[in-house]
PQR file with spaces between the fields and no chain letter, atoms N, CA, C, O and H, PARSE charges and radii, in Angstrom:
ATOM       1  N    MET     1     -72.608   43.980  -11.804 -0.4000 1.5000
ATOM       2  CA   MET     1     -72.599   42.773  -11.009 -0.0000 2.0000
ATOM       3  C    MET     1     -73.233   43.063   -9.649  0.5500 1.7000
ATOM       4  O    MET     1     -72.870   44.038   -8.991 -0.5500 1.4000
ATOM       5  N    ILE     2     -74.153   42.242   -9.237 -0.4000 1.5000
ATOM       6  CA   ILE     2     -74.806   42.393   -7.959 -0.0000 2.0000
ATOM       7  C    ILE     2     -74.024   41.646   -6.906  0.5500 1.7000
ATOM       8  O    ILE     2     -73.739   40.460   -7.071 -0.5500 1.4000
ATOM       9  H    ILE     2     -74.447   41.450   -9.772  0.4000 1.0000
ATOM      10  N    ARG     3     -73.676   42.313   -5.834 -0.4000 1.5000
ATOM      11  CA   ARG     3     -72.973   41.681   -4.713 -0.0000 2.0000
ATOM      12  C    ARG     3     -73.995   41.193   -3.696  0.5500 1.7000
ATOM      13  O    ARG     3     -74.905   41.932   -3.320 -0.5500 1.4000
ATOM      14  H    ARG     3     -73.908   43.277   -5.700  0.4000 1.0000
ATOM      15  N    VAL     4     -73.847   39.979   -3.261 -0.4000 1.5000
ATOM      16  CA   VAL     4     -74.694   39.401   -2.221 -0.0000 2.0000
ATOM      17  C    VAL     4     -73.794   39.004   -1.069  0.5500 1.7000
ATOM      18  O    VAL     4     -72.727   38.425   -1.274 -0.5500 1.4000
ATOM      19  H    VAL     4     -73.107   39.379   -3.565  0.4000 1.0000
ATOM      20  N    ASP     5     -74.228   39.320    0.154 -0.4000 1.5000
ATOM      21  CA   ASP     5     -73.354   38.986    1.266 -0.0000 2.0000
ATOM      22  C    ASP     5     -73.279   37.469    1.493  0.5500 1.7000
ATOM      23  O    ASP     5     -74.127   36.717    1.013 -0.5500 1.4000
ATOM      24  H    ASP     5     -75.095   39.791    0.321  0.4000 1.0000
ATOM      25  N    TRP     6     -72.270   37.043    2.215 -0.4000 1.5000
ATOM      26  CA   TRP     6     -71.976   35.623    2.414 -0.0000 2.0000
ATOM      27  C    TRP     6     -73.163   34.860    2.996  0.5500 1.7000
ATOM      28  O    TRP     6     -73.451   33.748    2.553 -0.5500 1.4000
ATOM      29  H    TRP     6     -71.581   37.654    2.604  0.4000 1.0000
ATOM      30  N    SER     7     -73.853   35.430    3.974 -0.4000 1.5000
ATOM      31  CA   SER     7     -74.959   34.692    4.601 -0.0000 2.0000
ATOM      32  C    SER     7     -76.078   34.436    3.601  0.5500 1.7000
ATOM      33  O    SER     7     -76.714   33.383    3.651 -0.5500 1.4000
ATOM      34  H    SER     7     -73.620   36.333    4.334  0.4000 1.0000
ATOM      35  N    GLN     8     -76.330   35.372    2.698 -0.4000 1.5000
ATOM      36  CA   GLN     8     -77.353   35.146    1.670 -0.0000 2.0000
ATOM      37  C    GLN     8     -76.931   34.056    0.704  0.5500 1.7000
ATOM      38  O    GLN     8     -77.751   33.225    0.312 -0.5500 1.4000
ATOM      39  H    GLN     8     -75.813   36.227    2.657  0.4000 1.0000
ATOM      40  N    LYS     9     -75.666   34.046    0.314 -0.4000 1.5000
ATOM      41  CA   LYS     9     -75.165   32.994   -0.581 -0.0000 2.0000
ATOM      42  C    LYS     9     -75.296   31.623    0.075  0.5500 1.7000
ATOM      43  O    LYS     9     -75.735   30.661   -0.555 -0.5500 1.4000
ATOM      44  H    LYS     9     -75.000   34.721    0.632  0.4000 1.0000
ATOM      45  N    ARG    10     -74.910   31.547    1.343 -0.4000 1.5000
ATOM      46  CA   ARG    10     -74.973   30.279    2.058 -0.0000 2.0000
ATOM      47  C    ARG    10     -76.422   29.785    2.157  0.5500 1.7000
ATOM      48  O    ARG    10     -76.691   28.608    1.915 -0.5500 1.4000
ATOM      49  H    ARG    10     -74.552   32.328    1.855  0.4000 1.0000
ATOM      50  N    GLU    11     -77.335   30.659    2.502 -0.4000 1.5000
ATOM      51  CA   GLU    11     -78.732   30.269    2.620 -0.0000 2.0000
ATOM      52  C    GLU    11     -79.290   29.769    1.288  0.5500 1.7000
ATOM      53  O    GLU    11     -80.050   28.801    1.262 -0.5500 1.4000
ATOM      54  H    GLU    11     -77.116   31.615    2.698  0.4000 1.0000
ATOM      55  N    LEU    12     -78.922   30.414    0.192 -0.4000 1.5000
ATOM      56  CA   LEU    12     -79.380   29.971   -1.127 -0.0000 2.0000
ATOM      57  C    LEU    12     -78.841   28.588   -1.467  0.5500 1.7000
ATOM      58  O    LEU    12     -79.564   27.745   -1.999 -0.5500 1.4000
ATOM      59  H    LEU    12     -78.304   31.201    0.214  0.4000 1.0000
ATOM      60  N    LEU    13     -77.572   28.360   -1.159 -0.4000 1.5000
ATOM      61  CA   LEU    13     -76.980   27.042   -1.430 -0.0000 2.0000
ATOM      62  C    LEU    13     -77.677   25.970   -0.613  0.5500 1.7000
ATOM      63  O    LEU    13     -77.960   24.891   -1.132 -0.5500 1.4000
ATOM      64  H    LEU    13     -76.984   29.045   -0.728  0.4000 1.0000
ATOM      65  N    LEU    14     -77.957   26.239    0.643 -0.4000 1.5000
ATOM      66  CA   LEU    14     -78.626   25.265    1.490 -0.0000 2.0000
ATOM      67  C    LEU    14     -80.060   25.011    0.986  0.5500 1.7000
ATOM      68  O    LEU    14     -80.522   23.870    0.953 -0.5500 1.4000
ATOM      69  H    LEU    14     -77.727   27.116    1.065  0.4000 1.0000
ATOM      70  N    GLU    15     -80.741   26.071    0.602 -0.4000 1.5000
ATOM      71  CA   GLU    15     -82.103   25.947    0.086 -0.0000 2.0000
ATOM      72  C    GLU    15     -82.147   25.082   -1.181  0.5500 1.7000
ATOM      73  O    GLU    15     -83.064   24.282   -1.365 -0.5500 1.4000
ATOM      74  H    GLU    15     -80.366   26.998    0.629  0.4000 1.0000
ATOM      75  N    LYS    16     -81.155   25.252   -2.040 -0.4000 1.5000
ATOM      76  CA   LYS    16     -81.107   24.501   -3.293 -0.0000 2.0000
ATOM      77  C    LYS    16     -80.459   23.123   -3.147  0.5500 1.7000
ATOM      78  O    LYS    16     -80.315   22.382   -4.119 -0.5500 1.4000
ATOM      79  H    LYS    16     -80.410   25.902   -1.890  0.4000 1.0000
ATOM      80  N    ARG    17     -80.077   22.800   -1.922 -0.4000 1.5000
ATOM      81  CA   ARG    17     -79.448   21.511   -1.599 -0.0000 2.0000
ATOM      82  C    ARG    17     -78.150   21.276   -2.373  0.5500 1.7000
ATOM      83  O    ARG    17     -77.847   20.150   -2.768 -0.5500 1.4000
ATOM      84  H    ARG    17     -80.194   23.401   -1.132  0.4000 1.0000
ATOM      85  N    VAL    18     -77.392   22.350   -2.582 -0.4000 1.5000
ATOM      86  CA   VAL    18     -76.085   22.235   -3.217 -0.0000 2.0000
ATOM      87  C    VAL    18     -75.121   21.652   -2.191  0.5500 1.7000
ATOM      88  O    VAL    18     -75.112   22.076   -1.035 -0.5500 1.4000
ATOM      89  H    VAL    18     -77.639   23.264   -2.261  0.4000 1.0000
ATOM      90  N    LYS    19     -74.316   20.688   -2.606 -0.4000 1.5000
ATOM      91  CA   LYS    19     -73.363   20.116   -1.677 -0.0000 2.0000
ATOM      92  C    LYS    19     -71.974   20.114   -2.299  0.5500 1.7000
ATOM      93  O    LYS    19     -71.818   20.112   -3.520 -0.5500 1.4000
ATOM      94  H    LYS    19     -74.323   20.344   -3.545  0.4000 1.0000
ATOM      95  N    GLY    20     -70.994   20.115   -1.449 -0.4000 1.5000
ATOM      96  CA   GLY    20     -69.608   20.047   -1.892 -0.0000 2.0000
ATOM      97  C    GLY    20     -69.173   18.604   -2.053  0.5500 1.7000
ATOM      98  O    GLY    20     -69.624   17.719   -1.326 -0.5500 1.4000
ATOM      99  H    GLY    20     -71.121   20.117   -0.457  0.4000 1.0000
ATOM     100  N    VAL    21     -68.302   18.383   -3.002 -0.4000 1.5000
ATOM     101  CA   VAL    21     -67.721   17.058   -3.201 -0.0000 2.0000
ATOM     102  C    VAL    21     -66.219   17.236   -3.423  0.5500 1.7000
ATOM     103  O    VAL    21     -65.749   18.323   -3.757 -0.5500 1.4000
ATOM     104  H    VAL    21     -67.936   19.103   -3.593  0.4000 1.0000
ATOM     105  N    ASP    22     -65.478   16.137   -3.230 -0.4000 1.5000
ATOM     106  CA   ASP    22     -64.049   16.247   -3.487 -0.0000 2.0000
ATOM     107  C    ASP    22     -63.778   16.272   -5.001  0.5500 1.7000
ATOM     108  O    ASP    22     -64.675   16.030   -5.809 -0.5500 1.4000
ATOM     109  H    ASP    22     -65.860   15.254   -2.959  0.4000 1.0000
ATOM     110  N    VAL    23     -62.557   16.562   -5.356 -0.4000 1.5000
ATOM     111  CA   VAL    23     -62.186   16.724   -6.757 -0.0000 2.0000
ATOM     112  C    VAL    23     -62.498   15.473   -7.581  0.5500 1.7000
ATOM     113  O    VAL    23     -63.074   15.553   -8.666 -0.5500 1.4000
ATOM     114  H    VAL    23     -61.828   16.759   -4.700  0.4000 1.0000
ATOM     115  N    LYS    24     -62.108   14.331   -7.046 -0.4000 1.5000
ATOM     116  CA   LYS    24     -62.322   13.085   -7.781 -0.0000 2.0000
ATOM     117  C    LYS    24     -63.807   12.848   -8.087  0.5500 1.7000
ATOM     118  O    LYS    24     -64.173   12.469   -9.200 -0.5500 1.4000
ATOM     119  H    LYS    24     -61.639   14.266   -6.165  0.4000 1.0000
ATOM     120  N    GLU    25     -64.647   13.078   -7.080 -0.4000 1.5000
ATOM     121  CA   GLU    25     -66.091   12.908   -7.249 -0.0000 2.0000
ATOM     122  C    GLU    25     -66.667   13.949   -8.230  0.5500 1.7000
ATOM     123  O    GLU    25     -67.537   13.629   -9.041 -0.5500 1.4000
ATOM     124  H    GLU    25     -64.349   13.386   -6.176  0.4000 1.0000
ATOM     125  N    ALA    26     -66.181   15.172   -8.146 -0.4000 1.5000
ATOM     126  CA   ALA    26     -66.647   16.232   -9.062 -0.0000 2.0000
ATOM     127  C    ALA    26     -66.335   15.878  -10.509  0.5500 1.7000
ATOM     128  O    ALA    26     -67.177   16.040  -11.393 -0.5500 1.4000
ATOM     129  H    ALA    26     -65.474   15.432   -7.488  0.4000 1.0000
ATOM     130  N    LEU    27     -65.131   15.399  -10.744 -0.4000 1.5000
ATOM     131  CA   LEU    27     -64.747   15.034  -12.113 -0.0000 2.0000
ATOM     132  C    LEU    27     -65.562   13.842  -12.628  0.5500 1.7000
ATOM     133  O    LEU    27     -65.922   13.786  -13.804 -0.5500 1.4000
ATOM     134  H    LEU    27     -64.447   15.267  -10.026  0.4000 1.0000
ATOM     135  N    ARG    28     -65.846   12.892  -11.732 -0.4000 1.5000
ATOM     136  CA   ARG    28     -66.683   11.736  -12.129 -0.0000 2.0000
ATOM     137  C    ARG    28     -68.096   12.198  -12.483  0.5500 1.7000
ATOM     138  O    ARG    28     -68.651   11.791  -13.504 -0.5500 1.4000
ATOM     139  H    ARG    28     -65.554   12.938  -10.777  0.4000 1.0000
ATOM     140  N    LEU    29     -68.657   13.028  -11.655 -0.4000 1.5000
ATOM     141  CA   LEU    29     -70.027   13.537  -11.939 -0.0000 2.0000
ATOM     142  C    LEU    29     -70.071   14.356  -13.220  0.5500 1.7000
ATOM     143  O    LEU    29     -71.031   14.276  -13.986 -0.5500 1.4000
ATOM     144  H    LEU    29     -68.206   13.359  -10.826  0.4000 1.0000
ATOM     145  N    GLN    30     -69.025   15.145  -13.447 -0.4000 1.5000
ATOM     146  CA   GLN    30     -68.956   15.945  -14.669 -0.0000 2.0000
ATOM     147  C    GLN    30     -68.923   15.029  -15.892  0.5500 1.7000
ATOM     148  O    GLN    30     -69.623   15.269  -16.876 -0.5500 1.4000
ATOM     149  H    GLN    30     -68.245   15.210  -12.824  0.4000 1.0000
ATOM     150  N    LYS    31     -68.122   14.004  -15.822 -0.4000 1.5000
ATOM     151  CA   LYS    31     -67.959   13.109  -16.970 -0.0000 2.0000
ATOM     152  C    LYS    31     -69.202   12.246  -17.200  0.5500 1.7000
ATOM     153  O    LYS    31     -69.680   12.134  -18.329 -0.5500 1.4000
ATOM     154  H    LYS    31     -67.554   13.810  -15.022  0.4000 1.0000
ATOM     155  N    GLU    32     -69.724   11.638  -16.136 -0.4000 1.5000
ATOM     156  CA   GLU    32     -70.824   10.678  -16.263 -0.0000 2.0000
ATOM     157  C    GLU    32     -72.191   11.339  -16.407  0.5500 1.7000
ATOM     158  O    GLU    32     -73.080   10.774  -17.045 -0.5500 1.4000
ATOM     159  H    GLU    32     -69.336   11.728  -15.219  0.4000 1.0000
ATOM     160  N    ASN    33     -72.375   12.504  -15.837 -0.4000 1.5000
ATOM     161  CA   ASN    33     -73.701   13.116  -15.803 -0.0000 2.0000
ATOM     162  C    ASN    33     -73.758   14.514  -16.398  0.5500 1.7000
ATOM     163  O    ASN    33     -74.773   15.205  -16.307 -0.5500 1.4000
ATOM     164  H    ASN    33     -71.653   12.963  -15.319  0.4000 1.0000
ATOM     165  N    ASN    34     -72.640   14.920  -17.014 -0.4000 1.5000
ATOM     166  CA   ASN    34     -72.572   16.253  -17.606 -0.0000 2.0000
ATOM     167  C    ASN    34     -72.843   17.362  -16.603  0.5500 1.7000
ATOM     168  O    ASN    34     -73.445   18.381  -16.941 -0.5500 1.4000
ATOM     169  H    ASN    34     -71.816   14.359  -17.088  0.4000 1.0000
ATOM     170  N    PHE    35     -72.387   17.159  -15.341 -0.4000 1.5000
ATOM     171  CA   PHE    35     -72.556   18.153  -14.294 -0.0000 2.0000
ATOM     172  C    PHE    35     -71.633   19.340  -14.545  0.5500 1.7000
ATOM     173  O    PHE    35     -70.588   19.207  -15.183 -0.5500 1.4000
ATOM     174  H    PHE    35     -71.898   16.332  -15.066  0.4000 1.0000
ATOM     175  N    LEU    36     -72.029   20.482  -14.041 -0.4000 1.5000
ATOM     176  CA   LEU    36     -71.213   21.688  -14.111 -0.0000 2.0000
ATOM     177  C    LEU    36     -70.433   21.810  -12.800  0.5500 1.7000
ATOM     178  O    LEU    36     -70.995   21.628  -11.719 -0.5500 1.4000
ATOM     179  H    LEU    36     -72.877   20.590  -13.523  0.4000 1.0000
ATOM     180  N    ILE    37     -69.147   22.116  -12.899 -0.4000 1.5000
ATOM     181  CA   ILE    37     -68.329   22.299  -11.696 -0.0000 2.0000
ATOM     182  C    ILE    37     -68.216   23.780  -11.402  0.5500 1.7000
ATOM     183  O    ILE    37     -67.765   24.556  -12.244 -0.5500 1.4000
ATOM     184  H    ILE    37     -68.691   22.264  -13.776  0.4000 1.0000
ATOM     185  N    LEU    38     -68.633   24.178  -10.184 -0.4000 1.5000
ATOM     186  CA   LEU    38     -68.444   25.544   -9.726 -0.0000 2.0000
ATOM     187  C    LEU    38     -67.246   25.555   -8.820  0.5500 1.7000
ATOM     188  O    LEU    38     -67.245   24.908   -7.772 -0.5500 1.4000
ATOM     189  H    LEU    38     -68.999   23.547   -9.500  0.4000 1.0000
ATOM     190  N    ASP    39     -66.228   26.282   -9.212 -0.4000 1.5000
ATOM     191  CA   ASP    39     -65.014   26.398   -8.414 -0.0000 2.0000
ATOM     192  C    ASP    39     -65.174   27.621   -7.532  0.5500 1.7000
ATOM     193  O    ASP    39     -65.171   28.748   -8.025 -0.5500 1.4000
ATOM     194  H    ASP    39     -66.229   26.808  -10.063  0.4000 1.0000
ATOM     195  N    VAL    40     -65.314   27.407   -6.220 -0.4000 1.5000
ATOM     196  CA   VAL    40     -65.640   28.506   -5.299 -0.0000 2.0000
ATOM     197  C    VAL    40     -64.402   29.163   -4.690  0.5500 1.7000
ATOM     198  O    VAL    40     -64.525   30.023   -3.818 -0.5500 1.4000
ATOM     199  H    VAL    40     -65.317   26.491   -5.818  0.4000 1.0000
ATOM     200  N    ARG    41     -63.249   28.780   -5.126 -0.4000 1.5000
ATOM     201  CA   ARG    41     -62.017   29.371   -4.605 -0.0000 2.0000
ATOM     202  C    ARG    41     -61.841   30.793   -5.136  0.5500 1.7000
ATOM     203  O    ARG    41     -62.479   31.183   -6.113 -0.5500 1.4000
ATOM     204  H    ARG    41     -63.149   28.081   -5.835  0.4000 1.0000
ATOM     205  N    PRO    42     -60.956   31.574   -4.474 -0.5600 1.5000
ATOM     206  CA   PRO    42     -60.683   32.913   -4.997  0.2800 2.0000
ATOM     207  C    PRO    42     -60.204   32.857   -6.444  0.5500 1.7000
ATOM     208  O    PRO    42     -59.605   31.873   -6.878 -0.5500 1.4000
ATOM     209  N    GLU    43     -60.479   33.929   -7.179 -0.4000 1.5000
ATOM     210  CA   GLU    43     -60.138   33.965   -8.594 -0.0000 2.0000
ATOM     211  C    GLU    43     -58.684   33.661   -8.871  0.5500 1.7000
ATOM     212  O    GLU    43     -58.370   32.984   -9.850 -0.5500 1.4000
ATOM     213  H    GLU    43     -60.965   34.728   -6.827  0.4000 1.0000
ATOM     214  N    ALA    44     -57.785   34.152   -8.023 -0.4000 1.5000
ATOM     215  CA   ALA    44     -56.345   33.929   -8.229 -0.0000 2.0000
ATOM     216  C    ALA    44     -56.020   32.424   -8.206  0.5500 1.7000
ATOM     217  O    ALA    44     -55.239   31.943   -9.027 -0.5500 1.4000
ATOM     218  H    ALA    44     -58.041   34.703   -7.228  0.4000 1.0000
ATOM     219  N    LYS    45     -56.622   31.690   -7.267 -0.4000 1.5000
ATOM     220  CA   LYS    45     -56.406   30.250   -7.183 -0.0000 2.0000
ATOM     221  C    LYS    45     -57.026   29.543   -8.402  0.5500 1.7000
ATOM     222  O    LYS    45     -56.439   28.612   -8.954 -0.5500 1.4000
ATOM     223  H    LYS    45     -57.257   32.080   -6.600  0.4000 1.0000
ATOM     224  N    TYR    46     -58.181   29.983   -8.799 -0.4000 1.5000
ATOM     225  CA   TYR    46     -58.845   29.417   -9.999 -0.0000 2.0000
ATOM     226  C    TYR    46     -57.939   29.570  -11.217  0.5500 1.7000
ATOM     227  O    TYR    46     -57.788   28.639  -12.008 -0.5500 1.4000
ATOM     228  H    TYR    46     -58.658   30.739   -8.351  0.4000 1.0000
ATOM     229  N    LYS    47     -57.338   30.752  -11.362 -0.4000 1.5000
ATOM     230  CA   LYS    47     -56.472   31.013  -12.510 -0.0000 2.0000
ATOM     231  C    LYS    47     -55.209   30.170  -12.489  0.5500 1.7000
ATOM     232  O    LYS    47     -54.616   29.905  -13.535 -0.5500 1.4000
ATOM     233  H    LYS    47     -57.461   31.509  -10.719  0.4000 1.0000
ATOM     234  N    GLU    48     -54.794   29.743  -11.290 -0.4000 1.5000
ATOM     235  CA   GLU    48     -53.605   28.883  -11.180 -0.0000 2.0000
ATOM     236  C    GLU    48     -53.877   27.499  -11.773  0.5500 1.7000
ATOM     237  O    GLU    48     -52.959   26.830  -12.247 -0.5500 1.4000
ATOM     238  H    GLU    48     -55.276   29.958  -10.440  0.4000 1.0000
ATOM     239  N    GLY    49     -55.134   27.079  -11.742 -0.4000 1.5000
ATOM     240  CA   GLY    49     -55.489   25.798  -12.296 -0.0000 2.0000
ATOM     241  C    GLY    49     -56.871   25.386  -11.857  0.5500 1.7000
ATOM     242  O    GLY    49     -57.256   25.602  -10.708 -0.5500 1.4000
ATOM     243  H    GLY    49     -55.880   27.622  -11.357  0.4000 1.0000
ATOM     244  N    HIS    50     -57.631   24.783  -12.779 -0.4000 1.5000
ATOM     245  CA   HIS    50     -58.993   24.351  -12.477 -0.0000 2.0000
ATOM     246  C    HIS    50     -59.391   23.266  -13.477  0.5500 1.7000
ATOM     247  O    HIS    50     -58.797   23.152  -14.549 -0.5500 1.4000
ATOM     248  H    HIS    50     -57.319   24.607  -13.713  0.4000 1.0000
ATOM     249  N    PRO    51     -60.399   22.473  -13.119 -0.5600 1.5000
ATOM     250  CA   PRO    51     -60.850   21.424  -14.047  0.2800 2.0000
ATOM     251  C    PRO    51     -61.381   22.025  -15.350  0.5500 1.7000
ATOM     252  O    PRO    51     -61.930   23.126  -15.332 -0.5500 1.4000
ATOM     253  N    PRO    52     -61.231   21.332  -16.473 -0.5600 1.5000
ATOM     254  CA   PRO    52     -61.770   21.806  -17.735  0.2800 2.0000
ATOM     255  C    PRO    52     -63.278   22.050  -17.612  0.5500 1.7000
ATOM     256  O    PRO    52     -64.006   21.206  -17.090 -0.5500 1.4000
ATOM     257  N    GLY    53     -63.730   23.181  -18.084 -0.4000 1.5000
ATOM     258  CA   GLY    53     -65.143   23.507  -18.068 -0.0000 2.0000
ATOM     259  C    GLY    53     -65.654   24.083  -16.763  0.5500 1.7000
ATOM     260  O    GLY    53     -66.820   24.472  -16.684 -0.5500 1.4000
ATOM     261  H    GLY    53     -63.138   23.867  -18.509  0.4000 1.0000
ATOM     262  N    ALA    54     -64.812   24.150  -15.728 -0.4000 1.5000
ATOM     263  CA   ALA    54     -65.236   24.679  -14.435 -0.0000 2.0000
ATOM     264  C    ALA    54     -65.469   26.198  -14.551  0.5500 1.7000
ATOM     265  O    ALA    54     -64.809   26.886  -15.330 -0.5500 1.4000
ATOM     266  H    ALA    54     -63.865   23.834  -15.792  0.4000 1.0000
ATOM     267  N    ILE    55     -66.409   26.688  -13.766 -0.4000 1.5000
ATOM     268  CA   ILE    55     -66.719   28.116  -13.721 -0.0000 2.0000
ATOM     269  C    ILE    55     -66.358   28.632  -12.341  0.5500 1.7000
ATOM     270  O    ILE    55     -66.693   28.005  -11.336 -0.5500 1.4000
ATOM     271  H    ILE    55     -66.945   26.129  -13.133  0.4000 1.0000
ATOM     272  N    ASN    56     -65.681   29.765  -12.283 -0.4000 1.5000
ATOM     273  CA   ASN    56     -65.298   30.345  -10.995 -0.0000 2.0000
ATOM     274  C    ASN    56     -66.430   31.205  -10.458  0.5500 1.7000
ATOM     275  O    ASN    56     -66.872   32.159  -11.098 -0.5500 1.4000
ATOM     276  H    ASN    56     -65.409   30.274  -13.099  0.4000 1.0000
ATOM     277  N    VAL    57     -66.891   30.837   -9.257 -0.4000 1.5000
ATOM     278  CA   VAL    57     -67.910   31.596   -8.535 -0.0000 2.0000
ATOM     279  C    VAL    57     -67.395   31.718   -7.120  0.5500 1.7000
ATOM     280  O    VAL    57     -67.690   30.882   -6.265 -0.5500 1.4000
ATOM     281  H    VAL    57     -66.532   30.062   -8.737  0.4000 1.0000
ATOM     282  N    GLU    58     -66.627   32.757   -6.876 -0.4000 1.5000
ATOM     283  CA   GLU    58     -66.001   32.922   -5.560 -0.0000 2.0000
ATOM     284  C    GLU    58     -67.099   33.020   -4.497  0.5500 1.7000
ATOM     285  O    GLU    58     -67.918   33.939   -4.510 -0.5500 1.4000
ATOM     286  H    GLU    58     -66.387   33.435   -7.570  0.4000 1.0000
ATOM     287  N    MET    59     -67.095   32.059   -3.585 -0.4000 1.5000
ATOM     288  CA   MET    59     -68.214   31.960   -2.648 -0.0000 2.0000
ATOM     289  C    MET    59     -67.833   32.110   -1.176  0.5500 1.7000
ATOM     290  O    MET    59     -68.719   32.140   -0.322 -0.5500 1.4000
ATOM     291  H    MET    59     -66.429   31.312   -3.574  0.4000 1.0000
ATOM     292  N    TYR    60     -66.576   32.202   -0.863 -0.4000 1.5000
ATOM     293  CA   TYR    60     -66.259   32.265    0.552 -0.0000 2.0000
ATOM     294  C    TYR    60     -65.549   33.552    0.899  0.5500 1.7000
ATOM     295  O    TYR    60     -64.970   34.232    0.052 -0.5500 1.4000
ATOM     296  H    TYR    60     -65.856   32.178   -1.557  0.4000 1.0000
ATOM     297  N    ARG    61     -65.617   33.851    2.156 -0.4000 1.5000
ATOM     298  CA   ARG    61     -64.917   35.031    2.656 -0.0000 2.0000
ATOM     299  C    ARG    61     -63.695   34.562    3.408  0.5500 1.7000
ATOM     300  O    ARG    61     -63.700   33.476    3.986 -0.5500 1.4000
ATOM     301  H    ARG    61     -66.087   33.298    2.844  0.4000 1.0000
ATOM     302  N    LEU    62     -62.660   35.355    3.409 -0.4000 1.5000
ATOM     303  CA   LEU    62     -61.464   34.987    4.133 -0.0000 2.0000
ATOM     304  C    LEU    62     -61.659   35.300    5.608  0.5500 1.7000
ATOM     305  O    LEU    62     -62.080   36.401    5.965 -0.5500 1.4000
ATOM     306  H    LEU    62     -62.655   36.238    2.939  0.4000 1.0000
ATOM     307  N    ILE    63     -61.359   34.351    6.448 -0.4000 1.5000
ATOM     308  CA   ILE    63     -61.427   34.516    7.880 -0.0000 2.0000
ATOM     309  C    ILE    63     -60.033   34.190    8.407  0.5500 1.7000
ATOM     310  O    ILE    63     -59.484   33.126    8.120 -0.5500 1.4000
ATOM     311  H    ILE    63     -61.017   33.457    6.158  0.4000 1.0000
ATOM     312  N    ARG    64     -59.478   35.092    9.163 -0.4000 1.5000
ATOM     313  CA   ARG    64     -58.114   34.919    9.633 -0.0000 2.0000
ATOM     314  C    ARG    64     -57.942   33.552   10.267  0.5500 1.7000
ATOM     315  O    ARG    64     -58.744   33.128   11.099 -0.5500 1.4000
ATOM     316  H    ARG    64     -59.923   35.957    9.397  0.4000 1.0000
ATOM     317  N    GLU    65     -56.899   32.883    9.867 -0.4000 1.5000
ATOM     318  CA   GLU    65     -56.472   31.584   10.351 -0.0000 2.0000
ATOM     319  C    GLU    65     -57.338   30.422    9.858  0.5500 1.7000
ATOM     320  O    GLU    65     -57.083   29.286   10.257 -0.5500 1.4000
ATOM     321  H    GLU    65     -56.247   33.228    9.192  0.4000 1.0000
ATOM     322  N    TRP    66     -58.344   30.645    9.015 -0.4000 1.5000
ATOM     323  CA   TRP    66     -59.091   29.562    8.404 -0.0000 2.0000
ATOM     324  C    TRP    66     -58.422   29.136    7.117  0.5500 1.7000
ATOM     325  O    TRP    66     -58.034   29.981    6.311 -0.5500 1.4000
ATOM     326  H    TRP    66     -58.551   31.568    8.690  0.4000 1.0000
ATOM     327  N    THR    67     -58.285   27.862    6.916 -0.4000 1.5000
ATOM     328  CA   THR    67     -57.752   27.356    5.654 -0.0000 2.0000
ATOM     329  C    THR    67     -58.926   27.187    4.688  0.5500 1.7000
ATOM     330  O    THR    67     -60.079   27.194    5.120 -0.5500 1.4000
ATOM     331  H    THR    67     -58.600   27.175    7.571  0.4000 1.0000
ATOM     332  N    PRO    68     -58.655   27.035    3.398 -0.5600 1.5000
ATOM     333  CA   PRO    68     -59.755   26.756    2.452  0.2800 2.0000
ATOM     334  C    PRO    68     -60.541   25.494    2.881  0.5500 1.7000
ATOM     335  O    PRO    68     -61.755   25.433    2.688 -0.5500 1.4000
ATOM     336  N    TRP    69     -59.862   24.506    3.455 -0.4000 1.5000
ATOM     337  CA   TRP    69     -60.556   23.289    3.891 -0.0000 2.0000
ATOM     338  C    TRP    69     -61.545   23.612    5.015  0.5500 1.7000
ATOM     339  O    TRP    69     -62.661   23.094    5.019 -0.5500 1.4000
ATOM     340  H    TRP    69     -58.876   24.555    3.612  0.4000 1.0000
ATOM     341  N    ASP    70     -61.141   24.472    5.979 -0.4000 1.5000
ATOM     342  CA   ASP    70     -62.057   24.869    7.058 -0.0000 2.0000
ATOM     343  C    ASP    70     -63.305   25.516    6.491  0.5500 1.7000
ATOM     344  O    ASP    70     -64.418   25.231    6.931 -0.5500 1.4000
ATOM     345  H    ASP    70     -60.234   24.893    5.976  0.4000 1.0000
ATOM     346  N    ILE    71     -63.118   26.373    5.532 -0.4000 1.5000
ATOM     347  CA   ILE    71     -64.236   27.098    4.923 -0.0000 2.0000
ATOM     348  C    ILE    71     -65.121   26.121    4.161  0.5500 1.7000
ATOM     349  O    ILE    71     -66.344   26.175    4.286 -0.5500 1.4000
ATOM     350  H    ILE    71     -62.213   26.605    5.174  0.4000 1.0000
ATOM     351  N    ALA    72     -64.531   25.235    3.378 -0.4000 1.5000
ATOM     352  CA   ALA    72     -65.316   24.269    2.592 -0.0000 2.0000
ATOM     353  C    ALA    72     -66.154   23.369    3.518  0.5500 1.7000
ATOM     354  O    ALA    72     -67.304   23.062    3.204 -0.5500 1.4000
ATOM     355  H    ALA    72     -63.537   25.191    3.276  0.4000 1.0000
ATOM     356  N    ARG    73     -65.587   22.953    4.640 -0.4000 1.5000
ATOM     357  CA   ARG    73     -66.335   22.121    5.583 -0.0000 2.0000
ATOM     358  C    ARG    73     -67.571   22.827    6.108  0.5500 1.7000
ATOM     359  O    ARG    73     -68.600   22.197    6.352 -0.5500 1.4000
ATOM     360  H    ARG    73     -64.653   23.202    4.895  0.4000 1.0000
ATOM     361  N    ARG    74     -67.467   24.144    6.282 -0.4000 1.5000
ATOM     362  CA   ARG    74     -68.585   24.905    6.814 -0.0000 2.0000
ATOM     363  C    ARG    74     -69.689   25.129    5.753  0.5500 1.7000
ATOM     364  O    ARG    74     -70.828   25.439    6.102 -0.5500 1.4000
ATOM     365  H    ARG    74     -66.631   24.656    6.084  0.4000 1.0000
ATOM     366  N    LEU    75     -69.355   24.977    4.502 -0.4000 1.5000
ATOM     367  CA   LEU    75     -70.372   25.075    3.460 -0.0000 2.0000
ATOM     368  C    LEU    75     -71.333   23.935    3.607  0.5500 1.7000
ATOM     369  O    LEU    75     -72.279   23.820    2.827 -0.5500 1.4000
ATOM     370  H    LEU    75     -68.429   24.725    4.218  0.4000 1.0000
């Protein structure tokens, strides 16, 4: 597995115009357009529960005192 640092991942996402959506919108897009859901949470959270067909691609780094919402907003 090739490890890429966070800044490279972020730049690639921005270049490809990948955007975050809330859960309700993600499920609608998956159902209506056969979109793939990438769950960017840590693997442990993904294993606790995730949408059917979602793939775990851990994309964020932990920053002290940041919540997952803070991190998602910065994506």
